[in-house]
C-alpha positions as CSV (number, residue, x, y, z in Angstrom):
1,M,38.2,-44.8,-195.9
2,K,39.0,-41.5,-194.3
3,I,42.4,-40.5,-193.0
4,E,42.5,-37.4,-190.7
5,K,45.6,-35.9,-189.3
6,L,45.0,-34.9,-185.9
7,N,48.3,-33.5,-185.1
8,D,52.0,-34.1,-186.2
9,N,52.1,-37.4,-184.1
10,K,48.5,-38.7,-184.6
11,I,46.2,-39.8,-187.3
12,K,42.6,-41.0,-187.2
13,V,41.5,-43.6,-189.7
14,T,37.9,-44.4,-190.2
15,F,36.6,-47.3,-192.4
16,N,33.8,-49.7,-192.7
17,I,33.0,-53.3,-193.7
18,D,32.6,-52.3,-197.3
19,D,36.3,-50.9,-197.3
20,L,37.5,-54.4,-196.1
21,A,35.6,-56.1,-198.9
22,E,37.2,-53.8,-201.5
23,K,40.5,-55.0,-200.2
24,N,39.2,-58.7,-200.2
25,I,39.4,-58.9,-196.4
26,D,36.5,-60.7,-194.6
27,L,35.6,-59.6,-191.0
28,Y,37.0,-62.8,-189.5
29,S,40.5,-62.2,-191.0
30,F,40.4,-58.6,-190.2
31,L,39.6,-59.4,-186.4
32,H,42.2,-62.2,-186.1
33,N,45.2,-60.3,-187.5
34,A,45.6,-62.3,-190.7
35,P,48.4,-61.2,-193.1
36,E,45.7,-59.5,-195.1
37,S,44.8,-57.3,-192.3
38,Q,48.6,-56.5,-191.6
39,E,49.0,-55.6,-195.2
40,L,46.0,-53.3,-195.1
41,F,47.6,-51.6,-192.0
42,W,50.7,-50.9,-194.0
43,D,48.8,-49.7,-196.9
44,I,46.9,-47.2,-194.6
45,L,50.1,-46.0,-193.2
46,N,51.6,-45.5,-196.7
47,E,48.5,-43.6,-197.7
48,A,48.7,-41.5,-194.7
49,E,52.2,-40.6,-195.6
50,K,51.1,-39.5,-199.1
51,E,48.0,-37.7,-198.0
52,C,49.1,-35.8,-195.0
53,G,52.9,-36.4,-194.4
54,F,52.4,-38.8,-191.5
55,N,55.7,-40.8,-191.7
56,V,56.3,-43.5,-189.2
57,D,59.8,-44.5,-190.3
58,N,62.2,-44.6,-187.2
59,S,59.3,-44.2,-184.9
60,M,57.4,-46.5,-182.5
61,I,53.6,-46.4,-182.9
62,C,50.7,-47.1,-180.7
63,V,47.5,-48.2,-182.3
64,E,44.0,-47.7,-180.6
65,A,41.1,-49.7,-182.4
66,S,37.5,-49.2,-181.8
67,T,34.2,-50.1,-183.5
68,S,30.8,-48.5,-183.5
69,G,29.2,-52.0,-183.8
70,A,27.6,-50.9,-187.1
71,G,30.5,-52.2,-189.1
72,N,32.4,-49.0,-188.8
73,F,35.9,-49.0,-187.4
74,T,38.3,-46.4,-186.1
75,L,42.1,-46.6,-185.5
76,I,43.9,-43.9,-183.7
77,V,47.6,-44.2,-184.7
78,T,50.1,-42.4,-182.6
79,K,53.9,-42.2,-183.2
80,T,56.7,-41.3,-180.9
81,N,60.1,-40.0,-181.9
82,E,61.9,-42.8,-180.0
83,K,63.7,-45.0,-182.3
84,P,62.6,-48.5,-181.9
85,A,64.9,-51.3,-180.9
86,L,64.4,-53.7,-183.7
87,N,66.0,-57.0,-184.4
88,P,68.2,-56.0,-187.4
89,N,67.3,-59.4,-188.9
90,F,63.6,-58.4,-188.9
91,N,62.3,-57.9,-192.5
92,N,58.9,-56.3,-192.8
93,P,57.3,-57.6,-195.9
94,Y,54.6,-55.0,-196.0
95,K,57.1,-52.0,-195.8
96,K,56.9,-49.7,-198.7
97,K,59.6,-49.6,-201.4
98,K,61.2,-46.5,-202.0
């Protein structure tokens, strides 16, 4: 898996089917937004914060996903400085613990 910071508000994440297998996620689960895929996404964001200071706390994000068709995937994650209007009762089980 490779994480590149494109600018202060955007990262590019490149990974492949082998990266999914390392996380015990099969392609079907990944493509159907299974809990394992959601956990992987939060893990990616936590890793992006560690590697390149890309912090999405108090930001809305847009995710663009694409595939090369050869088992390679690309996610472009863009954050805005707008504060999200979240339900205060929402509890994200994948949120990193500080």
